[in-house]
Each structure stands twice: as C-alpha cells, then as structure tokens.
N, C-alpha and C positions, 0 to 999 in steps of 0.2 A: 207236931206230934202231940196228941193223937188226932187233932183236927188240922185241916189244911188252911190254917189261919195264923197270922202273926200280928204282934203289936210292938211298936217301938216308941220311945219317948226320949227326947234330947232336950236338955236345958243348958243354956250358956250365957256368958257375959262377954261382950266385945269391948275391950278396953282400948281406948285410943289416946295417944299422947297429944294430938292436935285435933282441930275440928275435922269432921263433924262429930256429933255427940256419941258418947258411949251408948251401947244398946244391950237390952236383954233379948235373948233369942230363945224360941220355943219351937219344937217340931214334934207333933204327934202323928204317927203313921199306923194305918191298919191295912193289912193285905189279906187276900183270900184267893186260894187256887180253886177255881170253879171246876176245871179238869186238869189233866196233866200238861196241857198246852195253853189254856186260857186262864188269865188271872185278872183280878181287880184290885185296885189300891186307892186309898184316899189319904190325904195328908192335910193337916192344919199347920200352917207355917206362920209364925208371928215374929215380928221385929218391933220392939217397943223402945222408944227413946228414953234415955235417962234424963234428957233435957239439960245437959251441961255443955252444949255447943253454942257458939255465938251465931248470929245471923249475918249474912252478907248484905251490906247496905251500900246504897249509892245516893248521894244527895239527901241523906237523912231518912230515906225510905227503905224498908226491908224489901229486897228483891228475891232472895232465896232463903227460906227457912231451913236451917241445918238440922233441926230436930223433927223427926217424923215417926209415925207409928203406922204399921201395915200388918194386916191379918189376911192371909190368903187361904183359900180352899182349893186343893188339887184333887181331881177325879181322873183316874187312869184306868184304861183297859189295855191289856197286853196279850200278845199271842206269840208262842214259840214256833217259828217256822222250821227249825231243825235243832239239833243239839247245841249249836253255838250261835244261832241267828234268831232274832226276834224283831217284832214290831210293836210299838206302843202309840196310843193316842191319849193325850192329856188335855183336859180342860181346866183352866185356872181362873177362879173368880176372886176378886178382891172384895172381901166381905166387910172389912172395917179399915179405917185409916184416918190419919190426920196429917195435914200439910203434905199430901201426896195425891197424885192423880189416880183415880180408880179406873178399873177396866177389866176386860176379859182377855185371856190368852189361850190360843189353841196351838198345840204342838203335835207333830207327827214325827216319830223317830224310828229309824232302822238301826238296830244295834247288833254288834258282834262281840262275843266274849270268849276268852280263852283261859 
C-alpha cells in the first residue's frame, strides 16, 4: 500500500561448531502484483563463506573445499488459480561463486495455502 509492490531484506550469520565454514547470508526480494491474480518476484540470494572451515583431503590433495561462495538470482512468475491454490514458475541462475558448480535451475510449483 499504496502500490502493489513490496521489498524485503534479510541479513544473517550462520555459526557452526564444526566444518563446514561459517557463512554470511543475504537475501533481497522485490515483488510486484501485476493483477489481483498474477504476480512477479525477484530475489538475490547470497551465501558467503567466512573461510574458517578446513578442507577434506586425501593423500595430501584437497578433494572437497569446505569454504564456498554462491550468489543466485531467482525470477518468479505466479498465478492464483483460486483463493487457496496457486502455481509458480521460477528460474534460478547462479551469477557468482567460488568453489562451487554453477548452473541454472527451473522450478514449477503448485501450492495450497490455508
């Protein structure tokens, strides 16, 4: 109110007592209601390593790095089929990272809320 738009920002710190590394977390979200039934949403979701985790090694070689960074962009379109039922399509693209495999993700969801 007064516009059909919202913004959210979340910041966090994931503390771990053992490996893997502690992490900084960030989520920024922007949503827009195009109509009463159709909406769009975008998110930037970041996980950044504090780099205090060890590496898993075998025979003196690092085989799995425990510290990684990942920044993802989510683009979502949703439609309300009824008062309690909706469908969403989300495309996620890994836009930055270190020590992690990059890729794209496609999701289709049917949801019910009460």
